[in-house]
FIZAZA-352088 format. One line per 8 residues: number of its first residue (from 1); their letters; for each residue x, y, z of N, C-alpha, C. Coordinates in nm, 4 decimals. Each point is the difference from the previous one (the first is absolute). Layout:
FIZAZA-352088
NUM	A	X Y Z X Y Z X Y Z ~ ...
//
This chain:
FIZAZA-352088
1	XXXXXXXX	11.7184 13.3071 6.0315 -0.0729 -0.0049 0.1366 0.0610 0.0645 0.1082 ~ -0.0793 0.0836 0.0749 0.0826 0.0756 0.0936 0.0286 -0.0730 0.1363 ~ 0.0749 0.0643 0.1025 0.0474 -0.0876 0.0806 -0.1257 -0.0127 0.1201 ~ -0.0815 0.1091 -0.0075 -0.1215 -0.0270 0.0930 -0.0697 -0.0929 -0.0351 ~ -0.0374 -0.0563 -0.1392 -0.0890 -0.1004 -0.0256 0.0763 -0.1139 0.0286 ~ 0.1371 -0.0116 -0.0255 0.0679 -0.1363 0.0342 -0.0082 -0.0185 0.1610 ~ 0.0013 0.1009 0.0687 -0.0194 -0.0131 0.1488 -0.1291 -0.0637 0.0271 ~ -0.0986 0.0738 -0.0525 -0.1316 -0.0543 0.0186 -0.0238 -0.1423 -0.0279
9	XXXXXXXX	0.0615 -0.0608 -0.1312 -0.0159 -0.1163 -0.0324 0.0703 -0.0812 0.0970 ~ 0.1220 0.0187 0.0455 0.0732 -0.0698 0.0789 -0.0733 -0.0263 0.1527 ~ -0.0604 0.1276 0.0337 -0.0703 -0.0102 0.1333 -0.1331 -0.1151 -0.0110 ~ -0.0748 0.0237 -0.1140 -0.1103 -0.0797 -0.0187 0.0468 -0.1438 -0.0181 ~ 0.1205 -0.0313 -0.0497 0.0432 -0.1379 -0.0101 0.0335 -0.0561 0.1257 ~ 0.0481 0.0811 0.0959 0.0516 -0.0366 0.1265 -0.0959 -0.0396 0.0672 ~ -0.1121 0.1016 -0.0010 -0.1404 -0.0163 0.0715 -0.0551 -0.1245 -0.0279 ~ -0.0088 -0.0275 -0.1425 -0.0704 -0.1208 -0.0652 0.0550 -0.1539 0.0821
17	XXXXXXXX	0.1647 0.0265 -0.0031 0.0665 -0.1198 0.0351 -0.0298 -0.0246 0.1520 ~ -0.0112 0.1064 0.0845 -0.0268 -0.0098 0.1508 -0.1201 -0.0499 0.0140 ~ -0.1179 0.0562 -0.0577 -0.1393 -0.0582 -0.0171 0.0049 -0.1506 -0.0287 ~ 0.0716 -0.0447 -0.1094 -0.0017 -0.1438 -0.0171 0.0523 -0.0880 0.1035 ~ 0.1246 0.0495 0.0461 0.0561 -0.0726 0.0978 -0.0894 -0.0054 0.1238 ~ -0.0545 0.1114 0.0308 -0.1010 0.0033 0.1459 -0.1102 -0.1060 -0.0481 ~ -0.0473 -0.0010 -0.1227 -0.1237 -0.0942 -0.0088 0.0569 -0.1398 0.0074 ~ 0.1231 -0.0234 -0.0473 0.0459 -0.1442 -0.0069 0.0297 -0.0444 0.1521
25	XXXXXXXX	0.0505 0.0950 0.0943 0.0141 -0.0260 0.1276 -0.1167 -0.0287 0.0752 ~ -0.1202 0.0917 -0.0438 -0.1171 -0.0152 0.0830 -0.0780 -0.1143 -0.0605 ~ 0.0293 -0.0540 -0.1275 -0.0503 -0.1371 -0.0367 0.0694 -0.1226 0.0548 ~ 0.1148 0.0342 0.0863 0.0466 -0.1231 0.0553 0.1376 -0.0361 -0.0447 ~ 0.0701 0.0763 -0.0788 0.1250 -0.0379 -0.0798 0.1076 -0.0328 0.1218 ~ 0.0072 0.0687 0.1085 0.1186 -0.0447 0.0811 -0.0635 -0.0472 0.1465 ~ -0.1382 -0.0233 -0.0230 -0.0563 -0.0442 0.1330 0.0657 -0.1496 0.0461 ~ 0.0381 -0.0148 0.1306 0.0703 -0.1018 0.0376 -0.0893 -0.1345 0.0111
33	XXXXXXXX	0.0489 -0.0935 -0.0451 -0.0816 -0.1325 -0.0124 0.0607 -0.1043 0.1062 ~ -0.0891 -0.0098 0.1051 0.0142 -0.0784 0.1177 -0.0942 -0.1333 0.0237 ~ 0.0524 -0.0971 0.0038 -0.0896 -0.1293 -0.0106 -0.0226 -0.0472 0.1505 ~ -0.1164 -0.0488 0.0230 -0.0259 -0.0678 0.1327 -0.0296 -0.1409 -0.0132 ~ 0.0058 -0.0871 0.0789 -0.0554 -0.1214 -0.0103 -0.0674 -0.0207 0.1328 ~ -0.1311 -0.0157 0.0023 -0.0833 -0.0345 0.1023 -0.1509 0.0269 -0.0233 ~ -0.0818 0.0430 0.0876 -0.1433 -0.0006 -0.0167 -0.0284 0.1259 -0.1065 ~ -0.0848 -0.0268 -0.1158 -0.0131 0.0937 -0.1046 -0.0996 0.1335 0.0514
41	XXXXXXXX	-0.0134 0.0770 -0.0820 -0.0967 0.1120 0.0260 -0.1404 -0.0404 -0.0310 ~ -0.0298 -0.1306 -0.0534 -0.1336 -0.0228 -0.0399 -0.0358 -0.1214 0.0735 ~ -0.1261 -0.0558 -0.0012 -0.0549 -0.1052 0.0486 -0.0443 -0.0871 -0.1085 ~ -0.1083 -0.0838 0.0155 -0.0864 -0.0878 -0.0873 -0.0531 0.1007 -0.0917 ~ 0.0506 -0.0086 -0.1266 -0.0813 0.0715 -0.1010 -0.0848 -0.0708 -0.1134 ~ -0.1293 0.0769 0.0012 -0.0862 -0.0407 -0.1158 0.0107 0.0813 -0.1069 ~ 0.0167 -0.0822 -0.1322 0.0539 0.0991 -0.1235 -0.0981 -0.0279 -0.1231 ~ -0.0152 0.0715 -0.0791 -0.0432 -0.0409 -0.1341 0.1196 0.0332 -0.0952
49	XXXXXXXX	0.0044 -0.0934 -0.1088 0.1187 -0.0052 -0.0783 -0.0210 -0.0456 -0.1370 ~ 0.1056 0.0156 -0.0930 0.0053 -0.0462 -0.1302 0.1319 -0.0825 -0.0207 ~ -0.0046 -0.1076 -0.0357 0.1224 -0.0843 -0.0131 0.0436 0.0092 -0.1645 ~ 0.1348 0.0397 -0.0112 0.0667 -0.0139 -0.1146 0.1184 -0.0581 -0.0244 ~ 0.0428 -0.0106 -0.1267 0.1422 -0.0509 -0.0352 0.0705 0.0819 -0.0855 ~ 0.1275 0.0375 -0.0086 0.0733 0.0593 -0.0821 0.1145 0.0870 0.0888 ~ 0.0711 0.0753 -0.0886 0.1229 0.0993 0.0688 -0.0665 0.0924 0.1080 ~ 0.0669 0.0018 0.1042 -0.0417 0.0936 0.1186 0.0106 0.1513 -0.0575
57	XXXXXXXX	0.0689 0.0341 -0.0766 0.0063 0.1344 -0.0534 -0.1002 0.0125 -0.1267 ~ -0.0869 -0.0891 -0.0349 -0.0768 -0.0017 -0.1197 -0.1133 0.1063 0.0233 ~ -0.0489 0.0432 -0.1258 -0.1159 0.0903 0.0018 -0.1267 -0.0850 0.0544 ~ -0.0068 -0.1258 -0.0115 -0.1285 -0.0629 0.0356 -0.0087 0.0216 0.1785 ~ 0.1225 -0.0205 0.0484 -0.0031 0.0281 0.1493 -0.0502 0.1298 0.0413 ~ 0.0642 0.0850 -0.0740 -0.0247 0.1360 0.0439 -0.1466 0.0309 -0.0302 ~ -0.0527 -0.0547 -0.1248 -0.1548 0.0217 -0.0030 -0.0780 -0.0572 0.0997 ~ 0.0392 -0.1082 0.0805 -0.0622 -0.0663 0.1064 -0.0320 0.1126 0.1216
65	XXXXXXXX	0.1306 0.0669 0.0217 0.0016 0.0907 0.1043 -0.0975 0.1098 -0.0366 ~ 0.0242 0.0507 -0.1213 -0.0875 0.1196 -0.0288 -0.1453 -0.0132 0.0059 ~ -0.0496 -0.1362 -0.0404 -0.1479 -0.0456 0.0084 -0.0466 0.0164 0.1399 ~ 0.0781 -0.0782 0.0962 -0.0303 -0.0025 0.1479 -0.0185 0.1291 0.0440 ~ 0.0940 0.0844 -0.0197 0.0050 0.1181 0.0577 -0.1145 0.1108 -0.0237 ~ -0.0700 -0.0482 -0.1226 -0.1093 0.0848 -0.0481 -0.1266 -0.0694 0.0810 ~ -0.0033 -0.1401 0.0083 -0.1105 -0.0683 0.0473 -0.0163 0.0208 0.1553 ~ 0.1057 -0.0032 0.0657 -0.0102 0.0131 0.1484 0.0221 0.1439 0.0538
73	XXXXXXXX	-0.0913 0.0160 0.1032 0.0200 0.1466 0.0511 0.1402 0.0236 0.0293 ~ 0.0200 0.1334 0.0072 0.1533 0.0314 0.0470 0.0380 -0.0356 0.1342 ~ -0.0904 -0.0235 0.0932 0.0379 -0.0220 0.1412 0.0335 -0.1612 0.0051 ~ -0.0043 -0.0705 -0.1066 0.0374 -0.1349 -0.0044 0.1605 -0.0073 -0.0391 ~ 0.0382 -0.1122 0.0400 0.1599 -0.0226 -0.0384 0.0053 -0.1237 -0.1049 ~ 0.0822 0.0499 -0.1114 0.0346 -0.0755 -0.1092 0.0900 -0.1048 0.0406 ~ 0.0309 -0.1114 -0.0588 0.1145 -0.0724 0.0348 0.0465 -0.0844 -0.1327 ~ 0.1314 -0.0444 0.0070 0.0417 -0.0980 -0.1108 0.0836 -0.1008 0.0632
81	XXXXXXXX	0.0014 -0.1217 -0.0595 0.0606 -0.1107 0.0885 0.0636 -0.0739 -0.1389 ~ 0.1261 -0.0482 0.0283 0.1125 -0.0515 -0.1032 0.0291 -0.1364 0.0247 ~ -0.0271 -0.1037 -0.0676 0.0270 -0.1284 0.0311 0.1308 -0.0538 -0.0376 ~ 0.0462 0.0501 -0.1128 0.1282 -0.0595 -0.0586 0.1366 0.0790 -0.0159 ~ 0.0894 -0.0602 -0.0005 0.1456 0.0453 -0.0149 0.0098 0.0478 -0.1538 ~ 0.0104 0.1187 -0.0227 0.0179 0.0257 -0.1582 0.1185 -0.0429 -0.0604 ~ 0.0984 -0.0213 0.0729 0.1178 -0.0510 -0.0373 0.0151 -0.1667 -0.0232 ~ -0.1091 -0.0661 0.0294 -0.0050 -0.1339 -0.0002 -0.1304 -0.0727 -0.0778
89	XXXXXXXX	-0.0774 0.1037 -0.0198 -0.1283 -0.0339 -0.0555 -0.0416 0.0562 -0.1292 ~ -0.0290 -0.0486 -0.1071 -0.0252 0.0677 -0.1192 -0.0928 0.1172 0.0027 ~ 0.0135 0.1181 -0.0832 -0.0751 0.1134 0.0336 -0.1466 -0.0247 -0.0210 ~ -0.0342 -0.0839 -0.0911 -0.1390 -0.0192 -0.0286 -0.0673 -0.0841 0.1037 ~ 0.0881 -0.0579 0.0893 -0.0674 -0.0808 0.1135 0.0073 0.0649 0.1377 ~ 0.0512 0.1172 0.0049 0.0137 0.0328 0.1326 -0.1547 0.0521 0.0582 ~ -0.0232 -0.0494 0.1260 -0.1173 0.0078 0.0403 -0.0246 0.1183 0.1072 ~ -0.1194 0.0719 -0.0009 -0.0268 0.1161 0.1001 -0.1484 -0.0026 0.0156
97	XXXXXXXX	-0.0333 0.0884 0.0843 -0.1383 0.0404 0.0273 -0.0122 0.1528 0.0265 ~ -0.0812 0.0663 -0.0322 -0.0398 0.1305 0.0335 -0.1286 0.0294 0.0566 ~ -0.0041 0.0778 0.1063 -0.1222 0.0139 0.0396 -0.0400 0.0938 0.1062 ~ -0.1049 -0.0121 0.0898 -0.0219 0.1097 0.1048 -0.0172 -0.0763 0.1215 ~ 0.0268 0.0735 0.1053 -0.0139 -0.0535 0.1549 -0.1545 0.0358 0.0199 ~ -0.0886 -0.0846 0.0144 -0.1392 0.0173 0.0316 -0.0104 0.0249 0.1622 ~ 0.0559 -0.0947 0.0782 -0.0086 0.0426 0.1390 0.1135 -0.1065 0.0772 ~ 0.0157 0.0375 0.1222 0.1049 -0.0588 0.0780 -0.0539 -0.0701 0.1297
105	XXXXXXXX	0.0401 -0.0963 0.0497 -0.0317 -0.0605 0.1083 -0.1289 -0.0727 0.0149 ~ -0.0888 0.0363 0.0869 -0.1201 -0.0402 0.0100 -0.1086 0.0819 -0.0669 ~ 0.0300 0.1201 -0.0694 -0.0857 0.0896 -0.0457 -0.0521 -0.0703 -0.1506 ~ -0.1244 0.0252 -0.0190 -0.0716 -0.0575 -0.1173 0.0240 0.0876 -0.1401 ~ 0.0326 -0.0528 -0.1117 0.0228 0.0912 -0.1090 -0.1399 0.0610 -0.0595 ~ 0.0151 0.1089 -0.0414 -0.1174 0.0716 -0.0362 -0.0738 -0.0737 -0.1372 ~ -0.1231 -0.0442 0.0304 -0.0672 -0.0883 -0.0812 -0.0139 0.0757 -0.1453 ~ -0.0187 0.1215 -0.0281 -0.0394 0.0758 -0.1105 0.1432 0.0164 -0.0921
113	XXXXXXXX	0.1008 -0.0119 0.0768 0.1432 0.0242 -0.0793 0.0163 -0.1389 -0.0327 ~ -0.0203 -0.1047 0.0651 0.0356 -0.1291 -0.0354 -0.0964 -0.0253 -0.1473 ~ -0.1246 0.0206 0.0079 -0.1037 -0.0227 -0.1238 0.0719 0.0857 -0.1313 ~ 0.0400 0.1195 0.0446 0.0454 0.0555 -0.1145 0.1387 -0.0515 -0.0673 ~ 0.0856 -0.0303 0.1053 0.1241 -0.0787 -0.0414 -0.0203 -0.1412 -0.0832 ~ -0.1233 -0.0482 0.0646 -0.0209 -0.1339 -0.0409 -0.0486 0.0187 -0.1578 ~ -0.0660 0.1009 -0.0405 -0.0530 0.0313 -0.1495 0.0999 0.0265 -0.0707 ~ 0.0944 0.0490 0.0435 0.1403 0.0373 -0.0857 0.1096 -0.1210 -0.0155
121	XXXXXXXX	-0.0290 -0.1218 0.0726 0.0787 -0.1447 -0.0052 0.0942 0.0097 0.1219 ~ -0.0205 0.0466 0.0918 0.0862 -0.0019 0.1263 -0.0475 -0.1436 0.0646 ~ 0.1202 -0.0530 0.0736 -0.0375 -0.0854 0.0806 0.0598 0.0258 0.1531 ~ -0.0409 -0.0753 0.0797 0.0181 0.0330 0.1398 0.0620 -0.1137 0.0717 ~ 0.0942 0.0558 0.1132 0.0835 -0.0798 0.0915 0.0285 0.0550 0.1101 ~ 0.0546 -0.0710 0.1040 0.0336 0.0491 0.1127 0.1558 -0.0487 0.0350 ~ 0.0834 0.1058 0.0384 0.1185 -0.0387 0.0211 0.0122 -0.0027 0.1845 ~ 0.0843 -0.0948 0.0306 -0.0076 -0.0306 0.1365 0.0948 0.0996 0.0941
129	XXXXXXXX	-0.0251 0.0278 0.1176 0.0654 0.0579 0.1114 0.1271 -0.0654 0.0113 ~ 0.1209 0.0603 -0.0053 0.1050 -0.0881 0.0284 0.0832 0.0960 0.0931 ~ 0.0850 -0.0619 0.0877 0.0786 0.0783 0.0961 0.1437 0.0398 -0.0539 ~ 0.0410 -0.0638 -0.0997 0.1570 0.0243 -0.0526 -0.0406 0.0354 -0.1457 ~ 0.0571 0.1290 -0.0201 0.0322 0.0323 -0.1477 0.1302 0.1004 0.0037 ~ 0.0636 -0.0064 -0.1256 0.0856 0.0961 -0.0264 -0.0552 0.1079 -0.0677 ~ 0.0138 0.1282 0.0584 -0.0737 0.1040 -0.0750 0.0711 0.1319 -0.0018 ~ -0.0384 0.0961 -0.0712 0.0577 0.1347 0.0072 -0.1187 0.1035 -0.0513
137	XXXXXXXX	0.0286 0.1217 0.0095 -0.1012 0.0996 -0.0366 0.0894 0.0893 -0.0937 ~ -0.0799 0.0893 -0.0771 0.0625 0.0863 -0.0943 -0.0907 0.1109 -0.0348 ~ 0.0259 0.1178 0.0052 -0.1005 0.1087 0.0004 -0.0834 0.0136 -0.1420 ~ -0.1209 0.0035 0.0051 -0.0742 0.0308 -0.1260 -0.0564 0.1232 -0.0076 ~ 0.0941 0.1066 -0.0459 -0.0347 0.1220 0.0097 -0.0230 0.0638 -0.1478 ~ 0.0303 -0.0586 -0.1032 -0.0250 0.0549 -0.1280 -0.0068 -0.1169 -0.1116 ~ -0.0103 0.0464 -0.1272 -0.0261 -0.1086 -0.1031 0.1213 -0.0819 -0.0197 ~ 0.1202 0.0545 0.0470 0.1398 -0.0549 -0.0203 0.0447 -0.1072 0.1144
145	XXXXXXXX	-0.0887 0.0344 0.0954 0.0528 -0.0882 0.1272 -0.0123 -0.1472 -0.0346 ~ -0.1185 -0.0519 -0.0718 0.0060 -0.1355 -0.0333 0.1331 -0.0623 -0.0836 ~ 0.0351 0.0928 -0.1081 0.1022 -0.0361 -0.1011 0.1397 -0.0066 0.0991 ~ 0.0166 0.1114 0.0841 0.1211 0.0045 0.0634 0.0191 -0.1214 0.1204 ~ -0.1281 -0.0310 0.0376 -0.0164 -0.1174 0.1231 0.0524 -0.1302 -0.0753 ~ -0.0434 -0.0276 -0.1162 0.0091 -0.1229 -0.0717 0.1416 -0.0130 -0.0375 ~ 0.0888 0.0988 -0.0346 0.1412 0.0012 -0.0075 0.0735 0.0016 0.1075 ~ -0.0289 0.0482 0.1031 0.0621 -0.0080 0.1170 -0.0330 -0.1093 0.1008
153	XXXXXXXX	-0.1199 -0.0395 0.0137 -0.0378 -0.0796 0.1064 0.0301 -0.1613 -0.0334 ~ -0.0417 -0.0235 -0.1317 0.0197 -0.1604 -0.0435 0.1415 -0.0408 0.0162 ~ 0.1184 0.0684 -0.0543 0.1275 -0.0313 0.0003 0.0176 -0.0319 0.1677 ~ -0.0291 0.1049 0.0735 0.0264 -0.0162 0.1452 -0.0650 -0.1056 0.0700 ~ -0.1224 -0.0129 -0.0410 -0.0734 -0.1230 0.0601 0.0575 -0.1166 -0.0164 ~ 0.0448 -0.0327 -0.1485 0.0702 -0.1160 -0.0276 0.1164 -0.0266 0.0617 ~ 0.0826 0.0950 0.0306 0.1312 -0.0103 0.0810 -0.0125 -0.0284 0.1218 ~ -0.1153 0.0606 0.0780 -0.0272 -0.0112 0.1317 -0.0340 -0.1521 0.0368
161	XXXXXXXX	-0.0821 -0.0489 -0.0926 -0.0693 -0.1414 0.0060 0.1208 -0.0898 -0.0170 ~ 0.0907 0.0155 -0.0876 0.1272 -0.1018 -0.0313 0.0957 0.0189 0.1217 ~ 0.0215 0.1252 0.0314 0.1136 0.0042 0.0919 -0.0459 -0.0552 0.1458 ~ -0.1205 -0.0017 0.0117 -0.0473 -0.0629 0.1294 -0.0578 -0.1415 -0.0060 ~ 0.0180 -0.0740 -0.1213 -0.0567 -0.1199 -0.0064 -0.1328 -0.0362 0.0269 ~ -0.0861 0.1088 -0.0404 -0.1322 -0.0128 0.0156 -0.0880 -0.0775 -0.1212 ~ -0.0845 -0.0664 0.0447 -0.1229 -0.0451 -0.0864 -0.1250 0.0849 0.0102 ~ 0.0020 0.1174 -0.1026 -0.1056 0.0932 0.0296 -0.0538 0.0191 -0.1420
169	XXXXXXXX	-0.1347 -0.0282 -0.0341 -0.0627 -0.0040 -0.1201 -0.1676 -0.0001 0.0505 ~ -0.0701 0.0229 -0.0989 0.0243 0.0735 -0.1240 0.0073 0.1718 0.0292 ~ 0.0189 0.0615 -0.0839 0.0467 0.1637 0.0251 -0.1467 0.0602 -0.0214 ~ -0.0062 0.0927 0.0951 -0.1173 0.0541 0.0218 -0.0120 0.1451 0.0103 ~ -0.0724 0.0892 -0.0730 -0.0027 0.1273 -0.0069 -0.1489 0.0598 0.0439 ~ 0.0188 0.1099 0.0819 -0.1330 0.0468 0.0511 0.0044 0.1464 -0.0364 ~ -0.0836 0.0824 -0.0587 0.0193 0.1265 -0.0331 -0.1075 0.0772 0.0973 ~ 0.0617 0.0719 0.0963 -0.0894 0.0803 0.0849 0.0043 0.1572 -0.0563
177	XXXXXXXX	-0.0809 0.0844 0.0759 -0.0117 0.1419 -0.0564 0.1518 0.0603 0.0142 ~ 0.0776 -0.0156 0.1064 0.1265 0.0551 0.0117 0.1305 -0.1045 0.0189 ~ -0.0539 -0.1351 0.0200 0.1208 -0.1007 0.0097 -0.0268 -0.0841 -0.1036 ~ 0.1165 -0.0831 -0.0524 -0.0066 -0.1111 -0.0577 0.0447 -0.1207 0.0902 ~ -0.0482 -0.1059 0.0107 0.0745 -0.1004 0.0707 0.0427 -0.1152 -0.0847 ~ 0.1328 -0.0473 0.0152 0.0398 -0.1167 -0.0739 0.0218 -0.1291 0.1029 ~ -0.0597 -0.1010 -0.0261 0.0203 -0.1059 0.0934 0.0025 -0.1385 -0.0513 ~ 0.0614 -0.0823 0.0730 0.0023 -0.1293 -0.0457 -0.0190 -0.0941 0.1345
185	XXXXXXXX	-0.0922 -0.1115 -0.0103 -0.0267 -0.0640 0.1263 0.1136 -0.1022 0.0428 ~ 0.0330 -0.0265 0.0960 0.0764 -0.0956 0.0606 -0.0588 -0.1386 0.0263 ~ -0.1449 0.0033 0.0025 -0.0643 -0.1205 0.0623 -0.1510 -0.0044 -0.0894 ~ -0.0580 -0.1158 -0.0168 -0.1346 -0.0213 -0.0616 0.0194 0.0566 -0.1481 ~ 0.1206 -0.0147 -0.0587 0.0039 0.0346 -0.1461 -0.0905 -0.0468 -0.0844 ~ -0.0355 -0.1350 0.0369 -0.0867 -0.0780 -0.1030 -0.1396 0.0695 0.0278 ~ -0.0473 0.0797 0.0917 -0.1349 0.0504 0.0159 0.0043 0.1303 -0.0767 ~ 0.0954 0.0460 -0.0732 -0.0214 0.1386 -0.0575 -0.0007 -0.0514 -0.1725
193	XXXXXXXX	0.0063 -0.1168 -0.0220 -0.0133 -0.0313 -0.1390 -0.1445 -0.0270 -0.0314 ~ -0.0543 0.0789 -0.0989 -0.1298 0.0187 -0.0469 -0.0218 -0.1361 -0.0900 ~ -0.1261 -0.0493 -0.0101 -0.0261 -0.1125 -0.0767 0.0471 -0.0008 -0.1498 ~ -0.0172 0.1185 -0.0657 0.0594 0.0009 -0.1382 0.1492 -0.0150 -0.0194 ~ 0.0551 0.0382 0.1337 0.1540 -0.0142 -0.0265 0.0393 -0.1274 0.0082 ~ -0.0761 -0.1066 0.0538 0.0285 -0.1400 0.0066 -0.0247 -0.0707 -0.1318 ~ -0.0647 0.0599 -0.0902 -0.0595 -0.0762 -0.1242 0.1311 0.0155 -0.0913 ~ 0.0129 -0.1001 -0.0586 0.1145 -0.0039 -0.1349 -0.0715 0.0777 -0.1086
201	XXXXXXXX	0.1054 0.0740 -0.0761 -0.0514 0.0854 -0.1151 -0.0480 -0.0973 -0.0967 ~ -0.0830 0.0288 -0.0648 -0.0707 -0.0917 -0.1123 0.0485 0.0424 -0.1380 ~ 0.0726 -0.0971 -0.0788 0.0058 0.0322 -0.1243 -0.0779 -0.0843 -0.0971 ~ -0.0313 0.0939 -0.1023 -0.0931 -0.0614 -0.1129 0.0583 -0.1378 -0.0563 ~ -0.0741 -0.0962 0.0079 0.0214 -0.1371 -0.0428 0.1116 -0.0705 0.0782 ~ 0.0349 0.0611 0.1139 0.1132 -0.0741 0.0837 -0.0796 -0.0918 0.0899 ~ 0.0803 -0.1196 0.0383 -0.0648 -0.0947 0.0971 0.0581 0.0424 0.1442 ~ -0.0843 0.0530 0.0618 0.0274 0.0653 0.1652 0.0576 -0.1042 0.0712
209	XXXXXXXX	-0.0349 -0.1355 -0.0230 0.0308 -0.1164 0.1062 0.1408 -0.0055 -0.0175 ~ 0.0697 0.0376 -0.0971 0.1382 -0.0300 -0.0153 0.0890 0.1369 -0.0078 ~ -0.0832 0.1080 0.0307 0.0747 0.1422 0.0044 0.0471 0.0149 0.1154 ~ 0.1362 0.0769 0.0167 0.0651 0.0256 0.1225 -0.0599 0.1450 0.0690 ~ -0.0086 -0.0080 0.1242 -0.0273 0.1342 0.0555 0.0847 0.1132 -0.0378 ~ -0.0412 0.1111 -0.0147 0.0752 0.1114 -0.0457 0.1192 0.0361 0.0846 ~ -0.0070 -0.0502 0.1136 0.1282 0.0284 0.0916 0.0815 -0.1165 0.0207 ~ -0.0370 -0.1030 -0.0441 0.0747 -0.1239 0.0219 0.1464 0.0071 -0.0572
217	XXXXXXXX	0.1088 -0.0172 0.0845 0.1163 0.0183 -0.0283 0.0652 0.1549 0.0212 ~ -0.0802 0.0797 0.0510 0.0534 0.1293 0.0162 0.0036 0.0178 0.1741 ~ 0.1460 0.0220 0.0246 0.0273 0.0037 0.1338 -0.0496 0.1208 0.0733 ~ 0.0181 0.0111 0.1363 -0.0674 0.1256 0.0635 0.0977 0.1279 -0.0012 ~ -0.0392 0.1063 0.0261 0.0528 0.1096 0.0267 -0.0372 0.0591 0.1484 ~ 0.0417 -0.0917 0.0884 -0.0378 0.0282 0.1388 0.1166 -0.0344 0.0944 ~ 0.1129 -0.0001 -0.0445 0.0977 -0.0489 0.0921 0.0285 -0.1323 0.0174 ~ -0.0715 -0.1092 -0.1104 0.0092 -0.1203 0.0255 0.0935 -0.0518 -0.0877
225	XXXXXXXX	0.0421 -0.1251 -0.0034 0.0980 -0.0527 -0.1026 -0.0509 -0.0380 -0.1240 ~ -0.1350 0.0266 -0.0241 -0.0531 -0.0423 -0.1313 -0.1174 -0.1063 0.0305 ~ 0.0105 -0.0766 0.1109 -0.0968 -0.0793 0.0463 -0.0992 0.0656 0.0688 ~ -0.1118 -0.0697 0.0491 -0.1057 0.0674 0.0687 0.0425 0.0387 0.1377 ~ 0.0072 0.1322 0.0287 0.0472 0.0664 0.1092 -0.0975 0.0295 0.0994 ~ -0.1197 -0.0388 -0.0244 -0.0976 0.0307 0.1046 0.0021 -0.1066 0.1149 ~ -0.0733 0.0259 0.0980 -0.0066 -0.0836 0.1132 -0.1152 -0.1207 -0.0370 ~ -0.0024 -0.0820 0.0892 -0.0796 -0.1234 -0.0064 -0.1405 0.0502 -0.0244
233	XXXXXXXX	-0.0498 0.0994 0.0691 -0.1533 0.0380 -0.0111 -0.0117 0.0868 -0.1161 ~ 0.0973 0.0472 -0.0739 -0.0283 0.0886 -0.1202 0.0188 -0.0823 -0.1382 ~ -0.0933 0.0257 -0.0933 0.0255 -0.0602 -0.1279 0.0699 0.0983 -0.0926 ~ 0.0814 -0.0463 -0.1102 0.0589 0.0693 -0.0745 -0.0801 0.1272 -0.0625 ~ 0.0338 0.1119 -0.0481 -0.0673 0.0822 -0.0533 0.0926 0.1070 -0.0540 ~ -0.0430 0.1191 -0.0621 0.0597 0.1187 -0.0272 0.1335 -0.0373 -0.0741 ~ 0.1137 0.0109 0.0713 0.1426 -0.0297 -0.0608 0.0372 -0.1474 0.0219 ~ -0.0994 -0.0852 0.0211 0.0481 -0.1574 -0.0004 -0.0873 -0.0823 -0.0820
241	XXXXXXXX	0.0169 -0.1208 -0.0196 -0.0884 -0.0875 -0.0534 -0.1314 -0.0006 0.0478 ~ -0.1174 0.0042 -0.0942 -0.1135 0.0108 0.0441 -0.0521 -0.1433 0.0426 ~ 0.0262 -0.0950 -0.1195 -0.0297 -0.1660 0.0134 -0.1374 0.0032 0.0281 ~ -0.1060 0.0732 -0.0482 -0.1244 -0.0142 0.0216 -0.0718 -0.0987 -0.0995 ~ -0.1141 -0.0504 0.0429 -0.0511 -0.1258 -0.1037 -0.0838 0.0991 -0.0761 ~ -0.0527 -0.0718 -0.1273 -0.0755 0.0874 -0.0850 -0.1292 0.0211 0.0641 ~ -0.0548 0.1220 -0.0378 -0.1354 0.0242 0.0374 -0.1038 0.0320 -0.1017 ~ -0.0923 -0.0845 0.0045 -0.1063 0.0272 -0.1215 -0.0652 0.1398 0.0036
249	XXXXXXXX	-0.0035 0.0796 -0.1205 -0.0530 0.1228 0.0081 -0.1471 0.0021 0.0061 ~ -0.0437 0.0916 0.0898 -0.1401 -0.0198 0.0094 -0.0673 0.0900 -0.1075 ~ -0.1333 0.0072 0.0008 -0.0716 0.0649 -0.1101 0.0027 0.1440 0.0356 ~ 0.0188 0.1163 -0.0851 0.0194 0.1400 0.0168 -0.1242 0.0340 0.0891 ~ 0.0065 0.0795 0.0986 -0.1084 0.0479 0.0795 -0.0073 -0.0909 0.1262 ~ -0.0146 -0.1160 -0.0143 -0.0214 -0.0977 0.1194 0.1171 0.0106 0.0892 ~ 0.1209 -0.0044 -0.0701 0.1074 -0.0052 0.1053 0.0117 0.1339 0.0792 ~ -0.0343 0.1268 -0.0566 -0.0155 0.1161 0.0597 -0.0853 0.0206 0.1055
257	XXXXXXX	-0.1088 -0.0615 -0.0189 -0.1226 -0.0090 0.1146 0.0367 -0.0949 0.1001 ~ 0.0741 -0.1171 -0.0423 0.0521 -0.0798 0.1266 0.0970 0.0776 0.0863 ~ 0.0865 0.0532 -0.0589 0.1018 0.0798 0.0742 -0.0666 0.1313 0.0741 ~ -0.1061 0.0549 -0.0653 -0.0459 0.1072 0.0730 -0.0736 -0.0490 0.1286 ~ -0.0887 -0.1266 0.0062 -0.0537 -0.0546 0.1103 0.1015 -0.0366 0.1188 ~ 0.1280 -0.0372 -0.0510 0.0866 -0.0426 0.0875 0.0701 0.1040 0.0808 ~ 0.0003 0.1249 -0.0347 0.0743 0.1139 0.0576 -0.0920 0.0578 0.1245
//
């Protein structure tokens, strides 16, 4: 092989490395992560969602994101909310919701989109406006941005909460066109828990009256000492014990229509 060919291969390899590095930097590899505690960049949110249980890195969760991104117009923002600490709750009992923000504040959700989501089995809920959240942003510039953000933001988020002794939960992701928002409320945490997350998982042939809540005995990942670190006005959620009473499961379709009427 001639020297000219070796030089050409070397130059092409160097250009490839530079391109990959540039793409990683563009996707947020070295983007600074700065946390704020205060009024969040969102107000009261009206959402359509699906509830699920399982690993937060599971295919099922990803399929929920894929589905909602196809159902909702690109101008709408998708979101994910995660209620449990994976280090303390069994992977098959981890609770989450995935959905789309239908409107904010006093704006009414689009009726046609609600009907469409309803036909696909989505439920509806409203998250309260809060004046205090821990939050940060991360660029959403490529298909790698989400993966990089998850690997970089969550460890830093956990450390920030623990170092400052905060009770911040549940963890909340919003995916905008150019930015991703990672947030956790410092107040009204109980109002972020959707009805399905309060229900105990049902096991075939099991006596639910004697079954423990999936989070019972699992301490918080929010700077507390393992006991309920929320204020008197906040109920346990996300990374704390839920201690919710058993909720009777409504008939399919009826619950979705009731939730839709309440939004």
